[in-house]
C-alpha angles and dihedrals in degrees: 000000000000119000109251115238112238115249094237093060118090118252125227112257122236105270093203117105124223097266090052092050092051093047089050090054091049092051092048094049113100120237093248092054093050107106142134093273093057090047092050091051091053093049091048091051090052093049091050091050092050092049091048091052093050090048092053092050093052090047092051092050093046092050093057105020099149093057092046092053093047093052091047092054091048091055092052091050093051091053091054095050091048091057092050093049093051091053093052093049092055091052093050093049092054093052092052103040103036108127094222107032102015122121099231098052092050092049094050092052091052093050092051093055093049093050093053091051093049091050092054091052092049093050090051093052093047092050092049092050092047094049091048092050091047090053091055091047090050093052093047091046092052090050092049092049092051092050093048092049091049093048095241092149099170092050091041091056089053092046092050092050089050093049090049089054092050091048092051089050093054116128117265097251090051092050091069096046125110094234091057090050090052090048091052092051092049092048092049091049093051090045093051090048090052093047091048091052091048092051090048091053092043092050089052093048098048121039121169117177141141092269104039147005114216125188118180113192092209140013139194124232112228094236093044131074094209130073122233125214119246092240092058091047091053092044090052093060119101114253095248091048093046091049089053093051091047091051091050091046091050091051092050093047091051092046102041106022101038115019096034093052092046096046101056142009115277139167120231128201133169127220126184111183114190143180136201092295096049139268112356095198143347114231130187111192121205120196127181113251130209111286095233093089114144101170103083093177089073088069089060090051091051091048090052091051093049093049090048090054091051095046094050102035107029115023097057090065093065124083115266097255094046092044093055092044092050093047094049092046089059095055099077095043090049093052090045092049093050090051099041100037104032116017103033099042092048096044100133126243096205135059097235092061094051100086093055090047092052089057089053090049092055091050089052089056090052090049090052091055094047099043106029101034103032105028102031095033097229103164096163092111095238107143103172094159092051091046090051094047091049087061097037091122091057091048091050092051092046091053091050090047091052091049091048092049091049089053090047090050091052090051094048100044098041115108113266115257109216090203091063095055113111140180125248131196123233124191119242127191120222130175115247119205126212091250089054092053090050092060096041116136127192111234123215121235115267119235090359093290116151126212095231091104090058092048090055094051100259094137100141124089129176114237135171117257092237091061088071094064113125101204093254118156109344098326118133119210114242117196123211123233092258097050094045092064099039123031089199096051092238129111113238093218098046114103119216114269125213098210118108089229095074105019122075106191121211122257116249092221119097130186118230114240132192125261093249092066107093135181122246117268123256097237097053107144109219096320093193096052095254120130121202114235093216134029129205117262134204126239091270091057091252115149114242117213111227131170118245118245100174099136133124094254096045089210101167113159118247131220093260093044117084121227110236115207138150133193114268118244110235111229114245116211117233118246117260093015101086091116090066098044096096093065097036117112121238125237123241120265099175116022127187121240111303138167120276093237092057093046094049092048094056103030089092098048115105119223118243091240094048129080106258094215094058109107122211118228117258112263118256121245110294137213129193116269120192119219129168132235128186135220135179123254132181122263092238089071092065091051092046094051091046088053092050092052092046090052093052091046091050093051091050091049090051091053094046094048093062092211093130123055121224115262133202093254101050146342120259114273097021095103093049093048089051086069090070096066090035090057089053089049089054089051092052094044105039104039095065090045100044092044097036096125094046092047091051096047103038124065091201102052097060089051090050090050088051088052090048090055091045093050095044088049092052092049091043090055089054090048092050092049090056096049110120136159115354093359089069089081090081095045097098095050092044091050090052089049090050091055091046091051091052092050092046092049092051093043094051091046092050095040092052091052090046091051092052089045089054090051091053091047090052091050091051091049087073089062088068094215094309091274125159095014088156087088112077095225092054090048090051091051093050092045090052091050094050091047089051089052090050093049092046091056093044091051093049096044099067092045092052092043090055093063111018130085115251096255092045092047095054092045091052095043091046091053090051094051090043090057092052098045094041091053093048091046092051093048095047095045089049093062112111097204130021119188123208092257091048092050092054092047094045089051090052090050091052092050091057089075093050088090088070087075087076090066088067097055123099101164117042089209092059128066122251121277094208092126089067091064105025108057094190097047096100090045091049092047091051090049093064089051095044091053090062099030125104123245089254092055090050091050091049094049091048092050091050091053093245093128099056090122090067123080115235093243090051091054092046093049091047092051091048091050095047103042136046122250104275134141089257091056090047092051091047091051090050089052091050093049091058087072136245116316112265093231092055 
């Protein structure tokens, strides 16, 4: 809908005129309405409109008649003036453009005549100037040609320069002429001929090579009858050519007179043949000498003699500016050559060679004063040789440090040789009770081996890797040649040595252990299940009964080491639970060394086969007992420790010798002794990088690297404790390295365990929470997963056992088993509903891991001590029983305090998942929610 226009606004008038309106009416009239009357009306309308228009015009003129008349007169006047102006313009145009009498044609003719005359005058002047310049060029060219043909090379050089200047100053028209091009070619040819002759004469006057240095004071040009002095020949050369020859001469002097003499032994002799007029030439001959030269100071004498010859026989022939420039340009290369070819290459690597080298260094400083300052005139004050010699002790120590670090790098990055691996003993503190001391027995040495080696610190023995096999799976233990002859890994006839190369002293640190941890008994009969094929016999062919100690740790008690033992507590089955006894784990009677935290955590846990209410007697007062355990380390650690001790010894010897004087930057020996902690830093940094792939793929290698760090840290602690006197300078860095090694050993040990734990977690992820095991295919999947976890642990266990100490091994293995059982516990307890079929199958899945209990058995006659290392083992073992137990059995176990490992909410959730909603289940849940019995 259109917006209505307000009434007060003006409307647009009809733009159509009268004729258009009438024509529109005619076109809109139908044929039947078209008649004379209509046509007459239209004609009348047109006449009326014409009359009205005329009337309006007359009215408009009459209303303003004076203005109309004035405008009319103005229009007539403008027309008259326009006609007069047009006539005048035509006359003016004819007077200017007329071809005969017009102004413009006459002016153009005059300008053309003047331009032609000016061009003729310019051509005449240019021709005269060119001819005059050509005449000068001809005269100068004739003079240059005559001098060149007569062999007057110095004058010819000046004439050529003059001719070149004249040619360059030629007028512009002449520059592009053919005759000037020919003149340039002739002049260049004569100049090149002169330069060539000068170079030929220069090359005959100055000869510098590896065999001789020749300087001729004068020379004769072949075309000339007179000889020219060398100075005039050099002065005649063009500056660019002379600069090129000086640069070449400088290079030859540095190569043949400085570096060649300093690099190798030579013999120098001087010859000066002469005639009536004086010396013909000055010659310095250089012959190679035998290579067995030991006096390096003779090279400085020969260098001084060669530079004296150059400064007296050669340099005076050069102009003053070039002579000073050449002399100063030789100063830096000479200093550099003395340092790089004499002092640095012969910097000694041993202390006994240092005094002789210091004498050579002082002679090099004297040579710098004599040659650079006096002969070459270098007064800049730069004394790089003297500055280097003032710090020669620092340079010597830095070189030794670099050599030591290179050797350490070779040790660290070299592939590990399994044959060089060896076992070391580490002390371990246990707590001995009074009852243990009452049953102590003193063991006899096996195979006649005494314990004196251990007392003297010889705790490391080399064993083959296969000796550490634990008879898991289908592996067969293979003993090395050394271990087959001596169960202890020591030779009976070898006396203890005091050198650090063979002895690995024990660390003074000992780890506290709980009272429950006890040493193995003396009379253990083949605790690992291996029987020796042969037994030692006496001289009367009587068989001697000896216990077998063929185990990876080789922890046989010595005469001065007490055997700690305690009577085993026989497990007592709980009443009413006999039907579950066959699958119930046994508690530990004799446990290997373990950490105090683990022992305290599980000392209160009752075994499933033991009455929960039975209380153990309080332990008797204890005292620390030291036992020893062994672990495998790489052969590179022995070489690295030997290198560290050699470095500290070398630094102390350097200080005590007094050969080097203390400087402002550091004391003698400090830089060398810095190589000791640096070598350890290389070990910590490079081994994980070089062996990254092996450390990621093998479970054993990271543990061995942890052992390496632990062993190096123990030995480093011994080394630091023995640092006295000058060796104390490296104490701070070594102590920092000691702490870093401890952290690195622990981190690799823990990271390896964490990596294996992640592998087990990933395997158990495929079980999908053990849900829906009613279906056979789901049960098969879960069974396959649990078997894979079992096999994974059984594959890792022998590899760790082959390298780890006993306490570390059980800690690591226990953490691995704890990860598996905790995950299964959490998944099973998280199930909302468990059918009868599922409960039986879940129980069977849990029992698959019961075989892991055998990994924590050392004596077949004693029960497993897995509960000391796997906190959730009792809880896991009870879970398999609870899944198949009745609600009455669960209530009984709870009342007896046997389920203290379970949280109340876990038991309530398990009961709700296993049993239907009945009053009995409700009563049981109410009983559970009241909390564990206080007596339990």
